[in-house]
N, C-alpha and C positions, 0 to 999 in steps of 0.2 A: 408384581415387582418384589424384588428382594428387600429385606429389611435394611441391609447395609446401604442400598441405593436410596431408599427413602430417608435414612438418617443423613446421608450425604447431601441430598437436595434440601432437606429442612435446615441443616447447618449452614449451607450456602445462603439460603434466603434469610435466615435469622441474622447472619453476619452483615448482609447487604442492608437489611432494614435497620440495623444498629448504626449504620453510617460508615462502616468500614469500606474502603475502596474495593471495587469489584475484583481487581487483580489479587489482592490479599485474601479476599473471601474465597476466590477460586482455589488459591494455593492451600488455604487452611482446610477447605472441604476435601481437596484431593488428598491431603495428608491424613485426614480422618478416614477416607475410603481405603487408603493404603494400610492403615492400622487395622481396619476391620477385615481386610482381605490379605492376610499375611501368607496364605497359601498361593496367592497369585504372584508372589515376588519372583519366582524363576522366570516368568514371562517378562517382568520388568527389566531383567538383565539384558534382554535383546533390544530394548527400546533405544538406547544410544546408538547401537549399530544400525538399526533401521533408519534413524534420523540422519546419520552421516551418509548412508547410501543415497538418500534423496538429495542431500546437499552437494554431493559430488557429481551431480549430473552436469552436462555441458551447458545447459541454459543458465544454471545458477552460477557457474564459474565465469560465464561470459558477461553477466550483468554489470560488474564493476567497470569493465571495458566500455560497455555501451554508455554507462553513466559518464565516464570520462569523455567520451566523444561528444556527448550532449553538452557537457560543461565547456569543452573546447569550442563548440559551435556558438555557445553563448558569448564567450570571450572574444571570438573573432568577428561577431556580428552577423553570422549567417542566419541565426534565428530572428534577429531584428529585421533583416531584409525580407525574410519569409513572412513575418508578421505584417510588415508594411504592404507587401503584395496582397496578402489575404484581406487586409482592411480596405485596400484600394478596390478589390473586386467585390467584396460583400458588405462593406461598412455602410453603404448608403441605404440598405434595406432596414426595415423595422426589425429589431432583434439582431442587428448586424454583428454585434459582439459575440453572440452565441454562434452565429454562422461562421464568423471568423475563427472561433475556437475549434470548431469541427473541421473546417477547411484546412487550417494551418496544421492541425494534428494529422490530417490525412496526408498532406504533402510531406511533412516531416517523417511520418511512418513509412512512406514510400521510399524515402532516401535511406532511412536507417534499417528498416525491416524488423523493428523490435518495439513493443509497446513500452518497455521499461526505458529505453533510450528516448522515446517520445515524451514520456512523463518527466524524465530527468532533464531533457534538453530544452524543449520548448515550453514546458510547464511553468518554469520560472517567469518567462517573458509574458505568458498568458495571464498568470496571476497578477503581475505588475500592471498590465494593461487594464484588467478588469477592476482592480482596486482604484486605479486612476479614473476610470469611467464612473465608478460609484461615488467617489469623493468629489469629482468634478474638476479635476486638474487638466 
């Protein structure tokens, strides 16, 4: 291993063990690595361009729309009716809440076709139902 990589890893571990949050430790150790590898800086100029290339893909552009559809389904009650159906089908079995979670996610994903919309749409309803089941409401 290169000496600069060892210094970077050691600096990260020292900062973490000192109680500094991991995100700041990662940032500081990255800045140390960049200071030690000044010859690698021309490569760093292409980094923002590569990041934007990946962010401009169709799936990332469509995610806010899928999340909007999920929130609309929450507000109109589609997800509540879907959850009620899933609980009626699987709620009587032992571990029925876990089965309900999987079954309602499967139904919602078949309607939307996207896992992000599934998490944003029915995830809120499932979290609420699971919290109520644990608390006993």
